N, C-alpha and C positions, 0 to 999 in steps of 0.2 A: 572506359576509354578504349579506343582501338589498340590492339596489341602492338601494332607496328610503331605507333607513337610512344607507347610505353617503353618499348625496346630502344627507341631512339634516345629517350630521356636517360635510360639506364646507361647506354654507351657513353653519352656525353658526361655523365656523372663519374663513370669509371676513369675516363681520360683525365678529367679535371682533378680527381682524387690524387692521382700520382703527381701531377704538376704541383698541387698544393702541399702534399706531404713532403716531397723533396725540397720544395722551395722553403717551407717552414723550418725544416731541419738545417738546410744550408745557411739560411739567413737568421737562424736562432730566434724565430718568432713563435712564442707560445700560442698567440692568438691564431696564427695560421695552422699550427699543428693541432690545436684544439678543434678548429673548423674542419681540418682534414679527418680527425677522429670521428666527428659527427658525420662527415661524408662517408666514411667506411660503414657506419651504422645505416646511413641512408641507402647505400648500395645493397646491404643485406636486406633492408626493409623492402626495397624495390624488387629484389629477387623473390622474396616471399609474396609480395603483392601480385607479381606476375604469375607465379605458380597458383596462388589461391584464386585469382581471377579465372583461371582455366578449370580448376577442379570444382569451383562453386557452380559451374554450369552443368555438372554431371547429373544425370537423372537419378531419382531415388532408387534405392536397392532394398532388398528384404532386410538387410541389417541397418541401413540408414534410410528409414522410410520418409523422413523429411528432406532428404537430399543433403547437399553439402553447403548450404547457404551460410551456416554458422561459422564455416572456416574463415569468412571475412572478419568476423568478430575476434576470433583467435589471432588472426594476423594483426589486427589493430592492437590487441593486448600485448602481443609479442614485441611489436615495435615500440610501444610505450614503455615497456619494462627495459628494453635495450637502452633507450634514451635516459631512463632513470639511473641505470648503472653508470653510464658515461658521464652524467652530470656530477655524480659523486667524485669521479676521477678529476674532472675539470676543476671543481671547487678546491680540492686538496692541492693540485698542482699550481693553480692560480695563486693560492695563498703563499706557497713557497716562492714563487717568482716575484710577488709583490714585496716580500721581505728582502729578496736578493735579486733585483732586476739586472738583466743583461742587455747590452747594446744590440740593436737590430739595424738592418739596412732598410730604412723606411720606404725608399723609392721602389725597390724590387718587391717588397711586401705589398705595397699599394697596387702595383700592376697585377700581381697574382690575384689579389682580392677582387679587383674590378672584373677580371675574367670570370671568377667564381660567381659573382653576383649576376652576370649575364646568363650563365649556365643555369643557375638556380631559378632565376626569374622565368626562363623558358619552361623548365620542368614544372614549376608551380602552376603556371597558366594551363598546362596540359592536364594536370591532375585536378585543378579546381573545377573543371567542367563536370566532374562527377563528385560533388561535395557531399552527397548523402551516403555514398558507399563507405562503410566503416573500414573496409580493407584499404581502399585508396585514400581514405582520410588519414590513416596511420602513415602511409607513405608520404602524403602531402605535408603532414606535420614535420617529418624528417627533412623534407626539402625546404620548408619554411624556416626550420631551425638553421639549415646551412645558409640560407639567404640572410638571415639575421646575423649570422657569424661573419659573412662577407661584409655586411654593412658596418659591423663593429670594428673589423680589422681596417676597413677604409678610413673610418673616423679616427681611430687611434694612430694610424700611420700618418695621416695628414697633420695631426697635432705633434707627433714625435718629430716630423720633419722640421717643424718650426721651433720646437722647445727642447728637444732631446730628453724629454721626460719618458724614459724607457719603461718605467713602471706602469705606464698606461696600456702597454701591450697585454700583460696579464689581467689588468683591470677590465679591459675590453672582453677578454675571455670569460671573466666572472659575470659580467653583465649579460653576455650572450646566454650563458647557462641559466641565469635567473629568468630571463625573458621566455625561454623555451620551457621552463619548469611548469608554468601556469597551464598552457594547453595540454602538456603531457599528462598532468594530473587528471584533467577532464576526460582525456582519451581512455586512460586506464579505468577511471571510475565508470564511464559509460559501458565499456567492454565487460567489466565484472558485473554490472547491473543486468545486462542482457543474459550473460552466462548463468546468473542466479535466477533466471526466469522472471526478471522484473518487467514492468510495463514501460516500454520506451516511448509510447504514444502520449500525446497531449490529452487524449480522451481518457477519463477515468471510469471505473465501473458505475459510479453513482449517476454520471451523465447518461450512460447507456441505459441504465434502469429507468430513469425518468423518461427517456425517449420511448421506450417500449410501452410503459403505462399510458403515455399520452397518445400514441398512435395505433395501439392494438387493444381495443376494448375487451376482446375475448381472453386476454391474459389475466389470470387471477393472481398469480404470484411469480416473481422472478426468484428462482431458488439459488442458482450459482452463476457467477460471472468470473471468468478468468481471461485476462489479456496479457499476452507475452509476445516477444519478438524473436524470430530466428535471426534477424538482423534489423537494423533501424528501418530498412525499407520493406520488410516483410513481417507485418504485425498480424497476429491471429487472435480471434475472439472465440471462446468456448462458453456456451451458455445453456442453462437448463431452466425451463419455465413450465408453470402449470397453467392449463387452460380452464376456462369456465365449464368445459364439458360440451359446449355447443359447437366448437370448431376444433377439429383435430384431423387435418388431412394434408396431403402433399402440397396443395395450393397455398395453404396458410404458411407452411414452412418456407416455401420458395419466396413468397411475398415478403416475409419478415427478413429473410437473408438478403434479398435484393435491396430492400430499403435501408438496412443497416450498412450494407456495403456502400451504397450511394451516399449515405450521410457521413460516415466516418472513414471510409477508404481502407478498411481492413483488407488484407490480401486473401484471407480465407476466414470462414465462420463455421464453427461446429455447433449445431443447434439441436437441442433435444426437448421435445414437448411431452408433457404428461397431462392426463385428465385430472381435474380437480378432485382431490381425495375425499373431500366432504361429500360430494355428490355420489361417489362410488360407495362410501360407507352407508349413505342414506338408502341407496338402492338395495344393498345387502340387507339392511334392517327391514325394509318393506317386504322383501322376499321371505324373511323369517316370520314376520307377522302373518303373512298370507298363508304360510304353511300351518 
């Protein structure tokens, strides 16, 4: 996303964080304080996302020959871990508040939560335009978490206004935490998968191998296939194949790379061709017999 939009979302988030935090403390609403806590993590995540969005565009260096694309994955993992730690705090505090509920001023809490929902909705829409970017995906998860928090606070405040069931405030905080735990798990899992050189693409090595045998008759054997991602958007294929010995030139290499790129959308392909070993061994044997 454009950096000025990202900065606008960040400023709005910071302003609302202070409104929500002081409002939650003053009106004794755990749900508001919980949502403000998530908002603090959200702010941290957005700072990280903004920084990573800049450094990921840096050109490769002699020490980082692939560039800084994977910093986006680290950002997503960092934000996921932050949310996980905060969820633990929320669950413990919510349990205490459910056992010993405290009165809250539902009308004021409701107003603050509605403002928060508007702020988070705006931020989510801005980040959603770049849904494939794992860096912004982590930041978007934090914003979605805050939006769910605001909705939970609104619902609980409306019910408390009518019933005075004050225990619903920490119950709302608990439900918010449970809802956000699900996408947080997948963000952390996918980040670790990429950092462990896993294949983030829907395409598997077997599919690539079948495609090669079907479209390149001069290929005798596919020796090695490796698929990994620097990020979910930048997936790389490295492959070694043996030819029948009749085709082994730059044109064949370029043609194979072009067709694989067009078929599967890899960002880059490293292709290595060898002549068929059997034919080389046969030529050596004939040479020895002639001697």
